[in-house]
N, C-alpha and C positions, 0 to 999 in steps of 0.2 A: 620027730618032734623037735630035736635039737636042731634039725637043719632049719625048721620054720623059725626058731627063735633067733638064728644068726642074721637073718636080714634085719630084724627088728634093731638088733644092737648096731647093725653096720648103719642103719638110717639114724639112730640117735648119735653116732659118732659124726655123721656128716653135718648134722644141724650145729652140735655143740663146738667143733674145731674152729668154723670161722669166727664165731663168737669170741672165743679164747684168743684167736689171733688180733681181733679188732680191739679187745681189752689191752692186750700186750702192746700192740702199735700205741694205742692211746696213752698208755702209762709212759712208754718211752718218749712219746711226743713231750708230755708235760714235763717229764723230768729234763728233757733237752731245753725246753723253755726255761724251766728254773735256773738250770746251770749256765745258759747263755745271757741271762738277764744282767744288765749293768747294775741294777738295784740289789740290796741285801735281801735275800729271801731265805729265812731261817724257820725252824720249827722248834717247840719246846715242849716238855710235859707240864702237868699243873703244879710241879714243884720247882719250875722254872729251869730245869736242866735241859741243855741243848741236845736235840735229836737229829737235826739236819742243818746243812751249812753249805751254801752255794758258793760258786766261783765269785759272785760280786761280793759276798761277805768276806771271803779271803782277800779280795784286793783292797777293800775299803778299810777293813779292820785290821789286817795285817795276820790274822791267825790262819793257819791252814785247817782244813776241816778235821784231820786227824787231832789236831791240837784242841779244837773248840768242841766237838762232839764229846757229850760225857760231863762237859763243864757247865756251872751254873752261868745263865745269861748276864749275870752281874759282872762277869768278866769284861764286858764293855761298857759298863755303867760307872760313871763317876761317883765316888764316895758320897758327895753331897746330893745325889739324885738315887740312892738306893730305894728310898721310899716309893718311888715312882713304879718299880717293878711290883711291890707288894699291892699297890693300887691296880695295877694292870692285871695281876693274877686274880684279884678279888673280882673284877669286873668280868674277866673272861668265864670264871666258874658260874657267873650269873648269866651267862650266854650273850654278852654284850660285845660290841665291836667298837674299836677305837678307829677314828678316821682321821688321818692328817695331822697327828699329834706332834707338835714341834717341840724338840728337846736337845740335850747335848749327850754325846756318847764319846767313850775314849778308845783311842786306837792302841795298838801293841805298843808303839814307841811313846805312848804317853800323851800325844797330842790329842786335841779335842776337836770334834766335828759337830756341826749342827745337823739334826737328822729330822725327816718328817717320817713318822711312824704310822703304819696302818696295821693293827692287830686284830686278828679273826679267831674265834672259838674253831677247833678241829674236833669233830664227832667221829664215833666210830659207826660200824654197820647198824648199830641198834639205838643211835641218836644220842648216845652218852657223849658228853664232852670229856675228852681225854687230854687235850692240850691246846697249843695255840699256833698260828702261823703268823710270821711277822715279816713285813715288808718295809725297809728303810731306804729312804732316798737321801744321799748327801746334798744337802742345800746350802753348805757352808759358803760357797762363792755367790749364791743367790742372795744371801743375807748380807753378805758384805757388799754386794753391788746395791741392795736396798739402802744400807747405812750411808753408802757413798752418795747416793742421790739424796738423802736427807741432808747431809753435810753440804754438799753443792747447793741445795735450795736455801739452806741458811746463810751460806756465803754470797749467794746471789742477793738475797734479801739484804743483808748488811752492805754490799756493794752498792746496791741501788740506792739505799739510804744515804749513803757516803757521796755518790755522785751528785744526787739532788741538793744535798746540803751544800756542795761545793758551787754547783751552778746557783744556788740562791745567794750565797756569799759573793759570787762574781757579779751577779745582777745588783746586788746591795751596794758593791764598791765600784760600780762603773757608772760614769756620767759622762756627758757631751753636751755641746752647744744644741745640736739638732738631734731630731729623732732618727733620721737615717744613719749619722754619724754614731749613735749610741747602738743601733741595731748592729753595725759593723763592728765596734769595739766589742760587744758582748759575744757576737758570732764568733770572732778570733779567738777570744779566751776559751770559749766552750769546745772550739775545734782543737785548741792545744790539748784539752782534757781528752778528746777522742782519739787524738793521735797516740797518745801514751797507752791508752786502752788496748790498741792493736798490738802494742808490745806485750801486754799482760797475757793475750791469748796465746802468743808463741810460747810463753813460759808456763801457761797453766795457771795463770794468776800468782805465781811465787812473786813477781815484780817486774822490774825493768833496770836495765844497766844504764849507768850515767850516760856513757859516750852514746848509747843508741838514742837516748831521749835528746840529746844535744844536736846530734845530727839531724833528727827529724824535725825538731822545732826550728833549726837554723838553716835547713835547706831552701826555704823560700826566699831568703835573702841573699843567696849565692848563686847568681846567674853562672851558666856553665864557663868553666875556664877560669873562674875567679875564687876557687876554694880556699886559695891561700889567705884570703882576707880574713879568715878566723881559723886561729891556731888553737887547737885543743891538745890538752895533755893532762893525764891522771891515770890512776890505777883502775882496774876493772871492779867496779863497785856494784853490785845489785840492790837496788833500793826497794823496800816493800811498797805495796801499791799506794798508800797514802802519802808517804814521802815522794814517790815517783811523780804523782800527780800534782804535787806542790811544785816540784822542780820544773816540771814540763810548762805550768802556767807561768812560773817566774822568768824562766828562759824566753817564754815567748813575749812576755811583756818588755824584757830588756832589750830584744832583738828589734820589737816593733819600735821602741823610744830611739833606738840607734839608728834605725832606717829613717826616721823623720828628722831627729834632731843632733844625733850622735855620729860615731865613727862610719857608718854604713850610709851616710847621706851624702857623702862625695866619692870620688874614685880613689882617693889615697888613704883614707881610714882603714884600721884593721882591728880586730877584737883579739884578744888572749883570753882563752878559758882554761883554768885548770883547776883540779879538785884532788883531795886526799882524804884519807880517814884520820881523825884526831885519835889520841890515846883513849879518850873515853868512848870512842865509836862513832862519834858524830861524822857527817860528811861535812867537809869545809871545802866550799866553792868559792872561786874568785873570777870576777868578770872584769876585765881591763879594756878600755877603749883608748885607742891611740890614733893620731892623725887626721882626726875629724875637726869639725869647726871649733873654735875657741868655746870652753864651758864657762858659764856663769854659775854659781851655785843659786838655786831657786830660793827665793824669799820664804815660800811656804811648801809643804810637801804636795806634790801632784798626785792625781788620781792613780797613776801607775805606781808610784812609790807606796801609796797606801794599800793598794791592791797586793804588792809584793809583801809588805809587813803584815798584812791581814791573813795571807796565805801561809806565812811561815811561822809567826809567832804562835797561833793556836796549837801547833805541833810541838812547842818547847824549843822552837830555834831562835835564831837572832839574825838581825840584817843590819849591815853597816854601810851607808852610802858616803863615798868620798869624791865630791864634786870638784876635781882638780882641773886646772885650766886646760890641760891637755887631753882630757878625758875623764869620763866616770870610771870609777872603781867601785864595784859593788862586791862586798864580801858577805857570804852567807855560811851559818851553821845550823844544821838541821840533823836531829836524831835520826838513826836509820834502823 
């Protein structure tokens, strides 16, 4: 009879061993997935004591598994957010799940990170809740990127309004005898603004350097081989966008006037352009024309002069025109 019983025992072993193997392989696979995850995957009991701690948690929070297991989860929760843990445990005991809860956690070195939490109840074989599993994803860089986008959007809105205000001012200050000439004048002044904006892109809207603005605006009036007709000298000074736009429009206006009536209207004239920073931080720019036709002081301010003053004065700056016989001298002071 004992012999008959042995086959039965043997058949039972043949059925159960593969099932145990599969369960062990599945457990090993799940453990490997948890350990290799880039996210924090930890578990805790209903008292908030850490019971497991994966490699992602070690990397992100800075505590080893040996240091973290057995400690309260408040180990990584800032003092001002301790109440969150009490609320989480209360909801877990009710069998609730928290999805993508954004909060702040503390690393071992004291630094803070923004995380997205998913917390789920853990049940035993009888369906009783015995703890919680927690997945935390570090979204610090993502939140920084979102904030940067918001800042850039606000900056773009501010810049757009500023540009439109300047364009409106240019149009209001521009006049001419014919509609075609008026279009040409307005187009040239707006192009000066567009030119300086290309410099802003290179500096990510920090501003533009004075010599770069000057070279850009004066380039159209310097045929190849005649670059010595304009002598520039000054320190490297970066102007914030509003001041840079103003200087670009002013230099465009001065150069346009010089090409029509002043030092650039003949073959012998030349221009000296120098700048410095005053003790109070203002940019001091001096435009000097020499060698051109004899200059007579105008009886009234022209459109160009009014445009220059209308561009600089609102910034808290000052403009002085000295109509000397040998050429115009224009001195400008503008806050930087």
